[in-house]
ZAKEGU-18022 format. One record per atom (N, C-alpha, C): residue number from 0; residue in three letters; atom name; z, x, y. Coordinates in nm, 4 decimals, m for minus. Layout:
<rs>
{NUM,'ala','CA',{Z,X,Y}};
...
</rs>
This chain:
<rs>
{0,'met','N',{1.5176,m0.9432,m1.8820}};
{0,'met','CA',{1.3873,m0.9323,m1.9457}};
{0,'met','C',{1.2973,m0.8469,m1.8585}};
{1,'asn','N',{1.2226,m0.7569,m1.9164}};
{1,'asn','CA',{1.1334,m0.6697,m1.8412}};
{1,'asn','C',{0.9959,m0.7319,m1.8280}};
{2,'ser','N',{0.9335,m0.7079,m1.7135}};
{2,'ser','CA',{0.7958,m0.7494,m1.6927}};
{2,'ser','C',{0.7065,m0.6463,m1.7590}};
{3,'pro','N',{0.5751,m0.6725,m1.7706}};
{3,'pro','CA',{0.4851,m0.5788,m1.8363}};
{3,'pro','C',{0.4895,m0.4388,m1.7765}};
{4,'ser','N',{0.5263,m0.4263,m1.6504}};
{4,'ser','CA',{0.5309,m0.2944,m1.5876}};
{4,'ser','C',{0.6635,m0.2245,m1.6165}};
{5,'his','N',{0.7488,m0.2882,m1.6963}};
{5,'his','CA',{0.8795,m0.2348,m1.7324}};
{5,'his','C',{0.9730,m0.2283,m1.6122}};
{6,'glu','N',{0.9435,m0.3042,m1.5100}};
{6,'glu','CA',{1.0321,m0.3162,m1.3946}};
{6,'glu','C',{1.1237,m0.4355,m1.4205}};
{7,'pro','N',{1.2535,m0.4197,m1.4036}};
{7,'pro','CA',{1.3428,m0.5344,m1.4201}};
{7,'pro','C',{1.3079,m0.6446,m1.3205}};
{8,'ala','N',{1.3181,m0.7696,m1.3646}};
{8,'ala','CA',{1.2833,m0.8822,m1.2778}};
{8,'ala','C',{1.3714,m0.8865,m1.1534}};
{9,'his','N',{1.4934,m0.8270,m1.1608}};
{9,'his','CA',{1.5821,m0.8297,m1.0447}};
{9,'his','C',{1.5452,m0.7215,m0.9429}};
{10,'ser','N',{1.4525,m0.6325,m0.9778}};
{10,'ser','CA',{1.4078,m0.5339,m0.8791}};
{10,'ser','C',{1.2975,m0.5971,m0.7953}};
{11,'gly','N',{1.2747,m0.5424,m0.6789}};
{11,'gly','CA',{1.1706,m0.5962,m0.5915}};
{11,'gly','C',{1.0344,m0.5951,m0.6574}};
{12,'arg','N',{0.9975,m0.4812,m0.7164}};
{12,'arg','CA',{0.8654,m0.4702,m0.7809}};
{12,'arg','C',{0.8553,m0.5607,m0.9032}};
{13,'gly','N',{0.9635,m0.5679,m0.9797}};
{13,'gly','CA',{0.9643,m0.6552,m1.0971}};
{13,'gly','C',{0.9491,m0.8007,m1.0575}};
{14,'leu','N',{1.0203,m0.8395,m0.9528}};
{14,'leu','CA',{1.0107,m0.9769,m0.9043}};
{14,'leu','C',{0.8713,m1.0054,m0.8493}};
{15,'leu','N',{0.8131,m0.9098,m0.7805}};
{15,'leu','CA',{0.6779,m0.9285,m0.7272}};
{15,'leu','C',{0.5796,m0.9532,m0.8422}};
{16,'lys','N',{0.5928,m0.8779,m0.9503}};
{16,'lys','CA',{0.5065,m0.9000,m1.0682}};
{16,'lys','C',{0.5245,m1.0424,m1.1199}};
{17,'gln','N',{0.6483,m1.0879,m1.1236}};
{17,'gln','CA',{0.6765,m1.2240,m1.1701}};
{17,'gln','C',{0.6130,m1.3267,m1.0761}};
{18,'leu','N',{0.6256,m1.3065,m0.9456}};
{18,'leu','CA',{0.5665,m1.3991,m0.8486}};
{18,'leu','C',{0.4144,m1.4007,m0.8609}};
{19,'glu','N',{0.3562,m1.2837,m0.8850}};
{19,'glu','CA',{0.2102,m1.2762,m0.9020}};
{19,'glu','C',{0.1664,m1.3526,m1.0265}};
{20,'gln','N',{0.2479,m1.3475,m1.1317}};
{20,'gln','CA',{0.2136,m1.4204,m1.2545}};
{20,'gln','C',{0.2268,m1.5706,m1.2348}};
{21,'gln','N',{0.3263,m1.6124,m1.1573}};
{21,'gln','CA',{0.3541,m1.7548,m1.1416}};
{21,'gln','C',{0.2703,m1.8230,m1.0336}};
{22,'phe','N',{0.2357,m1.7489,m0.9297}};
{22,'phe','CA',{0.1722,m1.8143,m0.8149}};
{22,'phe','C',{0.0418,m1.7456,m0.7755}};
{23,'glu','N',{m0.0626,m1.8246,m0.7741}};
{23,'glu','CA',{m0.1954,m1.7733,m0.7422}};
{23,'glu','C',{m0.2026,m1.7149,m0.6014}};
{24,'val','N',{m0.1266,m1.7698,m0.5069}};
{24,'val','CA',{m0.1308,m1.7182,m0.3696}};
{24,'val','C',{m0.0898,m1.5711,m0.3651}};
{25,'phe','N',{m0.0001,m1.5318,m0.4533}};
{25,'phe','CA',{0.0398,m1.3903,m0.4609}};
{25,'phe','C',{m0.0694,m1.3079,m0.5284}};
{26,'arg','N',{m0.1250,m1.3608,m0.6384}};
{26,'arg','CA',{m0.2316,m1.2881,m0.7086}};
{26,'arg','C',{m0.3513,m1.2640,m0.6186}};
{27,'lys','N',{m0.3869,m1.3644,m0.5399}};
{27,'lys','CA',{m0.5052,m1.3551,m0.4533}};
{27,'lys','C',{m0.4762,m1.2831,m0.3220}};
{28,'gly','N',{m0.3488,m1.2615,m0.2908}};
{28,'gly','CA',{m0.3140,m1.1951,m0.1656}};
{28,'gly','C',{m0.3399,m1.2812,m0.0436}};
{29,'leu','N',{m0.3290,m1.4126,m0.0604}};
{29,'leu','CA',{m0.3524,m1.5038,0.0522}};
{29,'leu','C',{m0.2377,m1.4952,0.1528}};
{30,'pro','N',{m0.2673,m1.5230,0.2800}};
{30,'pro','CA',{m0.1594,m1.5249,0.3792}};
{30,'pro','C',{m0.0557,m1.6308,0.3420}};
{31,'leu','N',{0.0685,m1.5873,0.3349}};
{31,'leu','CA',{0.1763,m1.6763,0.2927}};
{31,'leu','C',{0.2299,m1.7565,0.4104}};
{32,'ala','N',{0.2757,m1.8769,0.3778}};
{32,'ala','CA',{0.3375,m1.9633,0.4784}};
{32,'ala','C',{0.4606,m1.8940,0.5354}};
{33,'ile','N',{0.4829,m1.9154,0.6639}};
{33,'ile','CA',{0.6058,m1.8663,0.7255}};
{33,'ile','C',{0.7217,m1.9397,0.6563}};
{34,'gly','N',{0.8227,m1.8664,0.6152}};
{34,'gly','CA',{0.9365,m1.9271,0.5468}};
{34,'gly','C',{0.9132,m1.9482,0.3983}};
{35,'ile','N',{0.8156,m1.8800,0.3419}};
{35,'ile','CA',{0.7857,m1.8949,0.1981}};
{35,'ile','C',{0.9071,m1.8580,0.1131}};
{36,'asp','N',{0.9931,m1.7725,0.1658}};
{36,'asp','CA',{1.1130,m1.7343,0.0914}};
{36,'asp','C',{1.1997,m1.8557,0.0585}};
{37,'lys','N',{1.2100,m1.9491,0.1526}};
{37,'lys','CA',{1.2902,m2.0694,0.1294}};
{37,'lys','C',{1.2277,m2.1557,0.0197}};
{38,'glu','N',{1.0950,m2.1613,0.0186}};
{38,'glu','CA',{1.0234,m2.2374,m0.0837}};
{38,'glu','C',{1.0446,m2.1739,m0.2217}};
{39,'ile','N',{1.0418,m2.0420,m0.2275}};
{39,'ile','CA',{1.0638,m1.9714,m0.3541}};
{39,'ile','C',{1.2072,m1.9945,m0.4025}};
{40,'ile','N',{1.3038,m1.9840,m0.3116}};
{40,'ile','CA',{1.4447,m2.0045,m0.3474}};
{40,'ile','C',{1.4675,m2.1474,m0.3973}};
{41,'ala','N',{1.3992,m2.2448,m0.3357}};
{41,'ala','CA',{1.4137,m2.3839,m0.3792}};
{41,'ala','C',{1.3631,m2.4020,m0.5223}};
{42,'arg','N',{1.2576,m2.3308,m0.5575}};
{42,'arg','CA',{1.2020,m2.3425,m0.6926}};
{42,'arg','C',{1.2719,m2.2516,m0.7933}};
{43,'met','N',{1.3305,m2.1441,m0.7432}};
{43,'met','CA',{1.3961,m2.0468,m0.8308}};
{43,'met','C',{1.5354,m2.0194,m0.7752}};
{44,'pro','N',{1.6270,m2.1163,m0.7856}};
{44,'pro','CA',{1.7580,m2.1046,m0.7194}};
{44,'pro','C',{1.8433,m1.9854,m0.7636}};
{45,'thr','N',{1.8193,m1.9314,m0.8808}};
{45,'thr','CA',{1.9012,m1.8195,m0.9283}};
{45,'thr','C',{1.8409,m1.6838,m0.8905}};
{46,'ile','N',{1.7368,m1.6860,m0.8135}};
{46,'ile','CA',{1.6671,m1.5619,m0.7767}};
{46,'ile','C',{1.7587,m1.4690,m0.6973}};
{47,'asp','N',{1.7456,m1.3424,m0.7200}};
{47,'asp','CA',{1.8204,m1.2415,m0.6442}};
{47,'asp','C',{1.7549,m1.2326,m0.5055}};
{48,'arg','N',{1.8284,m1.2698,m0.4032}};
{48,'arg','CA',{1.7707,m1.2787,m0.2683}};
{48,'arg','C',{1.7333,m1.1427,m0.2109}};
{49,'lys','N',{1.8098,m1.0412,m0.2451}};
{49,'lys','CA',{1.7754,m0.9071,m0.1981}};
{49,'lys','C',{1.6435,m0.8629,m0.2623}};
{50,'ala','N',{1.6307,m0.8864,m0.3908}};
{50,'ala','CA',{1.5067,m0.8515,m0.4609}};
{50,'ala','C',{1.3901,m0.9308,m0.4032}};
{51,'leu','N',{1.4143,m1.0558,m0.3660}};
{51,'leu','CA',{1.3088,m1.1382,m0.3059}};
{51,'leu','C',{1.2635,m1.0789,m0.1730}};
{52,'arg','N',{1.3583,m1.0370,m0.0905}};
{52,'arg','CA',{1.3217,m0.9747,0.0381}};
{52,'arg','C',{1.2371,m0.8499,0.0148}};
{53,'val','N',{1.2787,m0.7695,m0.0826}};
{53,'val','CA',{1.2044,m0.6468,m0.1139}};
{53,'val','C',{1.0645,m0.6818,m0.1651}};
{54,'ala','N',{1.0561,m0.7768,m0.2570}};
{54,'ala','CA',{0.9270,m0.8170,m0.3142}};
{54,'ala','C',{0.8327,m0.8682,m0.2051}};
{55,'leu','N',{0.8850,m0.9533,m0.1178}};
{55,'leu','CA',{0.8013,m1.0073,m0.0100}};
{55,'leu','C',{0.7584,m0.8969,0.0869}};
{56,'ser','N',{0.8468,m0.8043,0.1137}};
{56,'ser','CA',{0.8136,m0.6929,0.2022}};
{56,'ser','C',{0.7035,m0.6063,0.1412}};
{57,'ile','N',{0.7183,m0.5735,0.0145}};
{57,'ile','CA',{0.6157,m0.4937,m0.0531}};
{57,'ile','C',{0.4821,m0.5662,m0.0448}};
{58,'his','N',{0.4831,m0.6935,m0.0817}};
{58,'his','CA',{0.3596,m0.7724,m0.0868}};
{58,'his','C',{0.2924,m0.7841,0.0506}};
{59,'thr','N',{0.3714,m0.8161,0.1511}};
{59,'thr','CA',{0.3130,m0.8433,0.2831}};
{59,'thr','C',{0.2787,m0.7169,0.3612}};
{60,'his','N',{0.3171,m0.6008,0.3082}};
{60,'his','CA',{0.2811,m0.4753,0.3757}};
{60,'his','C',{0.1664,m0.4020,0.3075}};
{61,'thr','N',{0.1093,m0.4635,0.2025}};
{61,'thr','CA',{m0.0046,m0.3989,0.1375}};
{61,'thr','C',{m0.1270,m0.4098,0.2273}};
{62,'thr','N',{m0.2140,m0.3124,0.2172}};
{62,'thr','CA',{m0.3374,m0.3161,0.2960}};
{62,'thr','C',{m0.4193,m0.4384,0.2575}};
{63,'arg','N',{m0.4182,m0.4726,0.1304}};
{63,'arg','CA',{m0.4929,m0.5909,0.0833}};
{63,'arg','C',{m0.4451,m0.7169,0.1554}};
{64,'tyr','N',{m0.3142,m0.7347,0.1616}};
{64,'tyr','CA',{m0.2582,m0.8534,0.2271}};
{64,'tyr','C',{m0.2880,m0.8521,0.3762}};
{65,'leu','N',{m0.2684,m0.7378,0.4402}};
{65,'leu','CA',{m0.2920,m0.7285,0.5844}};
{65,'leu','C',{m0.4383,m0.7542,0.6185}};
{66,'thr','N',{m0.5286,m0.7083,0.5344}};
{66,'thr','CA',{m0.6708,m0.7332,0.5565}};
{66,'thr','C',{m0.7011,m0.8820,0.5419}};
{67,'ala','N',{m0.6405,m0.9450,0.4420}};
{67,'ala','CA',{m0.6584,m1.0890,0.4228}};
{67,'ala','C',{m0.6039,m1.1660,0.5433}};
{68,'leu','N',{m0.4913,m1.1205,0.5947}};
{68,'leu','CA',{m0.4293,m1.1851,0.7108}};
{68,'leu','C',{m0.5220,m1.1774,0.8318}};
{69,'asp','N',{m0.5884,m1.0644,0.8476}};
{69,'asp','CA',{m0.6805,m1.0461,0.9590}};
{69,'asp','C',{m0.7979,m1.1426,0.9506}};
{70,'lys','N',{m0.8480,m1.1658,0.8303}};
{70,'lys','CA',{m0.9688,m1.2461,0.8126}};
{70,'lys','C',{m0.9424,m1.3964,0.8029}};
{71,'ala','N',{m0.8196,m1.4342,0.7709}};
{71,'ala','CA',{m0.7883,m1.5757,0.7462}};
{71,'ala','C',{m0.7466,m1.6484,0.8739}};
{72,'lys','N',{m0.7637,m1.7775,0.8705}};
{72,'lys','CA',{m0.7161,m1.8626,0.9792}};
{72,'lys','C',{m0.5957,m1.9443,0.9342}};
{73,'thr','N',{m0.5785,m1.9570,0.8014}};
{73,'thr','CA',{m0.4770,m2.0457,0.7444}};
{73,'thr','C',{m0.3793,m1.9698,0.6557}};
{74,'arg','N',{m0.2542,m2.0126,0.6595}};
{74,'arg','CA',{m0.1506,m1.9640,0.5675}};
{74,'arg','C',{m0.1367,m2.0664,0.4562}};
{75,'phe','N',{m0.0769,m2.0231,0.3440}};
{75,'phe','CA',{m0.0694,m2.1110,0.2276}};
{75,'phe','C',{0.0712,m2.1148,0.1684}};
{76,'asp','N',{0.1044,m2.2317,0.1103}};
{76,'asp','CA',{0.2316,m2.2455,0.0415}};
{76,'asp','C',{0.2165,m2.1971,m0.1027}};
{77,'leu','N',{0.3217,m2.2111,m0.1831}};
{77,'leu','CA',{0.3190,m2.1606,m0.3202}};
{77,'leu','C',{0.2141,m2.2287,m0.4082}};
{78,'asp','N',{0.1773,m2.3521,m0.3727}};
{78,'asp','CA',{0.0775,m2.4252,m0.4515}};
{78,'asp','C',{m0.0648,m2.4010,m0.4022}};
{79,'gly','N',{m0.0783,m2.3187,m0.2989}};
{79,'gly','CA',{m0.2116,m2.2901,m0.2459}};
{79,'gly','C',{m0.2593,m2.3904,m0.1427}};
{80,'asn','N',{m0.1682,m2.4751,m0.0971}};
{80,'asn','CA',{m0.2039,m2.5738,0.0051}};
{80,'asn','C',{m0.1910,m2.5113,0.1436}};
{81,'pro','N',{m0.2765,m2.5524,0.2386}};
{81,'pro','CA',{m0.2644,m2.5016,0.3758}};
{81,'pro','C',{m0.1244,m2.5289,0.4305}};
{82,'ala','N',{m0.0690,m2.4274,0.4978}};
{82,'ala','CA',{0.0678,m2.4414,0.5495}};
{82,'ala','C',{0.0799,m2.3688,0.6823}};
{83,'gly','N',{m0.0032,m2.4070,0.7750}};
{83,'gly','CA',{0.0031,m2.3476,0.9076}};
{83,'gly','C',{m0.1103,m2.2487,0.9307}};
{84,'glu','N',{m0.1186,m2.2063,1.0547}};
{84,'glu','CA',{m0.2271,m2.1143,1.0904}};
{84,'glu','C',{m0.1750,m1.9715,1.1036}};
{85,'val','N',{m0.2676,m1.8782,1.0910}};
{85,'val','CA',{m0.2352,m1.7384,1.1147}};
{85,'val','C',{m0.2425,m1.7180,1.2655}};
{86,'leu','N',{m0.1316,m1.6805,1.3256}};
{86,'leu','CA',{m0.1277,m1.6605,1.4704}};
{86,'leu','C',{m0.2021,m1.5334,1.5091}};
{87,'glu','N',{m0.2598,m1.5352,1.6267}};
{87,'glu','CA',{m0.3348,m1.4193,1.6759}};
{87,'glu','C',{m0.2470,m1.2942,1.6809}};
{88,'ala','N',{m0.1216,m1.3095,1.7185}};
{88,'ala','CA',{m0.0307,m1.1947,1.7248}};
{88,'ala','C',{m0.0131,m1.1316,1.5865}};
{89,'his','N',{m0.0067,m1.2139,1.4825}};
{89,'his','CA',{0.0069,m1.1624,1.3461}};
{89,'his','C',{m0.1212,m1.0922,1.3026}};
{90,'arg','N',{m0.2344,m1.1500,1.3417}};
{90,'arg','CA',{m0.3641,m1.0909,1.3091}};
{90,'arg','C',{m0.3784,m0.9533,1.3755}};
{91,'val','N',{m0.3406,m0.9437,1.5013}};
{91,'val','CA',{m0.3497,m0.8172,1.5753}};
{91,'val','C',{m0.2590,m0.7122,1.5121}};
{92,'leu','N',{m0.1384,m0.7514,1.4777}};
{92,'leu','CA',{m0.0450,m0.6585,1.4133}};
{92,'leu','C',{m0.1018,m0.6084,1.2801}};
{93,'ala','N',{m0.1619,m0.6993,1.2035}};
{93,'ala','CA',{m0.2213,m0.6614,1.0747}};
{93,'ala','C',{m0.3350,m0.5616,1.0957}};
{94,'val','N',{m0.4222,m0.5896,1.1915}};
{94,'val','CA',{m0.5361,m0.5006,1.2204}};
{94,'val','C',{m0.4860,m0.3640,1.2650}};
{95,'asp','N',{m0.3888,m0.3625,1.3544}};
{95,'asp','CA',{m0.3348,m0.2360,1.4050}};
{95,'asp','C',{m0.2706,m0.1541,1.2932}};
{96,'thr','N',{m0.2002,m0.2208,1.2047}};
{96,'thr','CA',{m0.1353,m0.1519,1.0932}};
{96,'thr','C',{m0.2388,m0.0894,1.0005}};
{97,'val','N',{m0.3434,m0.1642,0.9676}};
{97,'val','CA',{m0.4485,m0.1126,0.8790}};
{97,'val','C',{m0.5206,0.0039,0.9463}};
{98,'lys','N',{m0.5506,m0.0097,1.0749}};
{98,'lys','CA',{m0.6171,0.1000,1.1480}};
{98,'lys','C',{m0.5305,0.2258,1.1471}};
{99,'ala','N',{m0.4014,0.2097,1.1710}};
{99,'ala','CA',{m0.3107,0.3252,1.1728}};
{99,'ala','C',{m0.3056,0.3919,1.0355}};
{100,'arg','N',{m0.3049,0.3120,0.9294}};
{100,'arg','CA',{m0.3051,0.3682,0.7936}};
{100,'arg','C',{m0.4326,0.4466,0.7666}};
{101,'lys','N',{m0.5456,0.3867,0.8050}};
{101,'lys','CA',{m0.6744,0.4536,0.7822}};
{101,'lys','C',{m0.6821,0.5837,0.8602}};
{102,'lys','N',{m0.6305,0.5818,0.9835}};
{102,'lys','CA',{m0.6307,0.7020,1.0660}};
{102,'lys','C',{m0.5443,0.8103,1.0006}};
{103,'lys','N',{m0.4279,0.7710,0.9523}};
{103,'lys','CA',{m0.3376,0.8666,0.8881}};
{103,'lys','C',{m0.4024,0.9256,0.7624}};
{104,'ile','N',{m0.4670,0.8417,0.6842}};
{104,'ile','CA',{m0.5346,0.8888,0.5627}};
{104,'ile','C',{m0.6469,0.9852,0.5990}};
{105,'ala','N',{m0.7230,0.9524,0.7035}};
{105,'ala','CA',{m0.8321,1.0405,0.7474}};
{105,'ala','C',{m0.7771,1.1752,0.7942}};
{106,'glu','N',{m0.6654,1.1719,0.8678}};
{106,'glu','CA',{m0.6031,1.2964,0.9142}};
{106,'glu','C',{m0.5538,1.3799,0.7965}};
{107,'gln','N',{m0.4933,1.3149,0.6990}};
{107,'gln','CA',{m0.4448,1.3868,0.5808}};
{107,'gln','C',{m0.5614,1.4488,0.5045}};
{108,'arg','N',{m0.6693,1.3726,0.4907}};
{108,'arg','CA',{m0.7876,1.4231,0.4209}};
{108,'arg','C',{m0.8450,1.5437,0.4948}};
{109,'lys','N',{m0.8505,1.5342,0.6268}};
{109,'lys','CA',{m0.9026,1.6446,0.7077}};
{109,'lys','C',{m0.8149,1.7690,0.6903}};
{110,'glu','N',{m0.6834,1.7495,0.6909}};
{110,'glu','CA',{m0.5904,1.8618,0.6703}};
{110,'glu','C',{m0.6104,1.9246,0.5326}};
{111,'gln','N',{m0.6295,1.8411,0.4313}};
{111,'gln','CA',{m0.6511,1.8917,0.2956}};
{111,'gln','C',{m0.7823,1.9697,0.2871}};
{112,'glu','N',{m0.8861,1.9170,0.3510}};
{112,'glu','CA',{m1.0152,1.9868,0.3509}};
{112,'glu','C',{m1.0043,2.1201,0.4230}};
{113,'gln','N',{m0.9314,2.1209,0.5339}};
{113,'gln','CA',{m0.9117,2.2446,0.6098}};
{113,'gln','C',{m0.8350,2.3467,0.5264}};
{114,'ala','N',{m0.7312,2.3011,0.4591}};
{114,'ala','CA',{m0.6522,2.3910,0.3742}};
{114,'ala','C',{m0.7379,2.4468,0.2602}};
{115,'ala','N',{m0.8223,2.3634,0.2017}};
{115,'ala','CA',{m0.9108,2.4082,0.0939}};
{115,'ala','C',{m1.0105,2.5111,0.1460}};
{116,'leu','N',{m1.0631,2.4877,0.2665}};
{116,'leu','CA',{m1.1569,2.5823,0.3284}};
{116,'leu','C',{m1.0881,2.7160,0.3536}};
{117,'glu','N',{m0.9677,2.7106,0.4073}};
{117,'glu','CA',{m0.8919,2.8333,0.4329}};
{117,'glu','C',{m0.8631,2.9078,0.3033}};
{118,'glu','N',{m0.8336,2.8356,0.1979}};
{118,'glu','CA',{m0.8083,2.8979,0.0681}};
{118,'glu','C',{m0.9345,2.9661,0.0156}};
{119,'gln','N',{m1.0493,2.8999,0.0315}};
{119,'gln','CA',{m1.1763,2.9601,m0.0117}};
{119,'gln','C',{m1.2059,3.0877,0.0680}};
{120,'glu','N',{m1.1804,3.0827,0.1980}};
{120,'glu','CA',{m1.2026,3.2008,0.2820}};
{120,'glu','C',{m1.1096,3.3148,0.2407}};
{121,'lys','N',{m0.9864,3.2817,0.2074}};
{121,'lys','CA',{m0.8911,3.3831,0.1631}};
{121,'lys','C',{m0.9391,3.4471,0.0318}};
{122,'ile','N',{m0.9874,3.3666,m0.0583}};
{122,'ile','CA',{m1.0374,3.4179,m0.1864}};
{122,'ile','C',{m1.1551,3.5125,m0.1626}};
{123,'lys','N',{m1.2467,3.4721,m0.0730}};
{123,'lys','CA',{m1.3624,3.5582,m0.0409}};
{123,'lys','C',{m1.3157,3.6894,0.0214}};
{124,'arg','N',{m1.2213,3.6817,0.1150}};
{124,'arg','CA',{m1.1671,3.8005,0.1812}};
{124,'arg','C',{m1.1022,3.8946,0.0800}};
{125,'asp','N',{m1.0223,3.8379,m0.0074}};
{125,'asp','CA',{m0.9546,3.9172,m0.1104}};
{125,'asp','C',{m1.0563,3.9843,m0.2028}};
{126,'glu','N',{m1.1611,3.9127,m0.2356}};
{126,'glu','CA',{m1.2641,3.9701,m0.3227}};
{126,'glu','C',{m1.3363,4.0848,m0.2528}};
{127,'lys','N',{m1.3669,4.0664,m0.1239}};
{127,'lys','CA',{m1.4320,4.1744,m0.0469}};
{127,'lys','C',{m1.3418,4.2972,m0.0412}};
{128,'leu','N',{m1.2130,4.2754,m0.0162}};
{128,'leu','CA',{m1.1181,4.3868,m0.0119}};
{128,'leu','C',{m1.1093,4.4566,m0.1480}};
{129,'arg','N',{m1.1098,4.3791,m0.2533}};
{129,'arg','CA',{m1.1044,4.4364,m0.3874}};
{129,'arg','C',{m1.2280,4.5226,m0.4134}};
{130,'leu','N',{m1.3448,4.4706,m0.3743}};
{130,'leu','CA',{m1.4693,4.5454,m0.3942}};
{130,'leu','C',{m1.4703,4.6744,m0.3111}};
{131,'leu','N',{m1.4219,4.6639,m0.1861}};
{131,'leu','CA',{m1.4153,4.7837,m0.1014}};
{131,'leu','C',{m1.3187,4.8862,m0.1604}};
{132,'ala','N',{m1.2050,4.8399,m0.2039}};
{132,'ala','CA',{m1.1058,4.9310,m0.2623}};
{132,'ala','C',{m1.1639,4.9967,m0.3889}};
{133,'glu','N',{m1.2351,4.9187,m0.4649}};
{133,'glu','CA',{m1.2973,4.9713,m0.5863}};
{133,'glu','C',{m1.4032,5.0763,m0.5515}};
{134,'lys','N',{m1.4812,5.0478,m0.4487}};
{134,'lys','CA',{m1.5897,5.1372,m0.4057}};
{134,'lys','C',{m1.5356,5.2712,m0.3552}};
{135,'phe','N',{m1.4263,5.2641,m0.2792}};
{135,'phe','CA',{m1.3744,5.3866,m0.2161}};
{135,'phe','C',{m1.2559,5.4470,m0.2897}};
{136,'ser','N',{m1.2190,5.3915,m0.4014}};
{136,'ser','CA',{m1.1057,5.4498,m0.4732}};
{136,'ser','C',{m1.1475,5.5806,m0.5379}};
{137,'val','N',{m1.0548,5.6677,m0.5521}};
{137,'val','CA',{m1.0803,5.7998,m0.6107}};
{137,'val','C',{m1.0804,5.7827,m0.7617}};
{138,'arg','N',{m1.1896,5.8250,m0.8204}};
{138,'arg','CA',{m1.1994,5.8177,m0.9663}};
{138,'arg','C',{m1.1706,5.9561,m1.0224}};
{139,'arg','N',{m1.0935,5.9645,m1.1211}};
{139,'arg','CA',{m1.0590,6.0939,m1.1810}};
{139,'arg','C',{m1.1253,6.1100,m1.3136}};
</rs>
């Protein structure tokens, strides 16, 4: 059966959509309990474990999730109950990852702006050359 995104449920993205529909902790992007995979498998014994690993990886590497991890003190189980604390090491890793992403995006944006500026300068140069060639060309 396909999810609304037309991703098969056995794919990582398809399974993630299913988990988001079934569990509020996924929809809200709350920090998940360590070992949440075992809890999911217990409730969904026929789940494709490879797809589950992919789905959890996608979910826990989103900027939204990492930002939530940085701000939260508590992790949550599938029912939204507190299930341990967010360790400082996990918080630091989340912050560092988000900072690195933002830096990379800023660098890419700067490169794009520079390329656009260079393109504009090239267009101006070409136009000046065209005008000069037109001015000094021999007319018969």
